[in-house]
C-alpha positions as CSV (number, residue, x, y, z in Angstrom):
1,X,74.0,159.4,67.3
2,X,76.0,160.9,70.1
3,X,76.8,164.6,70.5
4,X,80.5,163.9,69.7
5,X,79.6,162.1,66.5
6,X,77.3,164.9,65.5
7,X,80.0,167.5,66.1
8,X,82.6,165.5,64.3
9,X,80.3,165.1,61.3
10,X,79.2,168.8,61.2
11,X,82.4,170.6,62.2
12,X,85.3,170.3,59.8
13,X,88.9,171.3,60.4
14,X,90.8,173.4,57.9
15,X,92.0,170.5,55.8
16,X,88.6,168.9,55.6
17,X,86.9,172.2,54.8
18,X,89.4,173.0,52.1
19,X,88.8,169.5,50.6
20,X,85.1,169.9,50.8
21,X,85.3,173.2,48.9
22,X,87.8,172.0,46.4
23,X,90.4,174.7,47.3
24,X,93.8,174.6,49.1
25,X,94.2,175.2,52.8
26,X,96.3,178.2,51.9
27,X,93.3,179.8,50.0
28,X,91.0,179.0,52.9
29,X,93.4,180.7,55.3
30,X,93.7,183.8,53.0
31,X,89.9,184.1,53.2
32,X,90.2,184.2,56.9
33,X,93.1,186.6,57.2
34,X,91.8,189.5,55.1
35,X,92.8,193.0,56.2
36,X,90.6,194.3,58.9
37,X,87.6,192.4,60.1
38,X,86.1,191.9,56.7
39,X,86.4,188.4,55.3
40,X,85.4,186.9,52.0
41,X,85.3,183.3,53.2
42,X,82.9,181.2,55.2
43,X,82.4,181.9,58.9
44,X,84.7,180.1,61.4
45,X,84.1,178.6,64.8
46,X,87.0,178.9,67.3
47,X,87.3,176.3,69.9
48,X,90.3,177.2,71.9
49,X,93.0,177.6,69.3
50,X,91.3,175.2,66.9
51,X,89.5,176.6,63.9
52,X,86.4,174.7,62.6
53,X,83.9,175.2,59.8
54,X,80.3,174.2,60.0
55,X,79.3,172.1,57.0
56,X,76.1,174.2,56.7
57,X,78.1,177.4,56.6
58,X,80.3,175.9,53.8
59,X,77.2,175.0,51.8
60,X,75.8,178.6,52.2
61,X,79.2,180.0,51.2
62,X,79.2,177.9,48.0
63,X,75.6,179.0,47.1
64,X,76.6,182.6,47.7
65,X,79.4,182.3,45.1
66,X,77.0,181.8,42.2
67,X,77.5,184.4,39.5
68,X,74.0,184.8,38.2
69,X,71.1,182.5,37.5
70,X,70.6,180.3,34.6
71,X,66.9,180.0,35.5
72,X,66.0,183.5,34.3
C-alpha cells in the first residue's frame, strides 16, 4: 500500500467523519467551533485549509462517550 492510499484510508474529511460517527456534518462542526480553545469533539488535523480526522481518533472519541460500564 502506498503512502497516499494509507493517508486516504486513515484520514477522513468532514463528511466521511460525520458518516463514520453517525452524526451530521453540522454537529461535527459545532464540536470543533466551541467557545475558546476547549472542544468536546475528536481532534482535527489541518492540512492547509482542509480539515481531516484520523480514523483512530474517531474510534477513541466514540469509546470516550461511553456512559458507564455494563461489565461491573
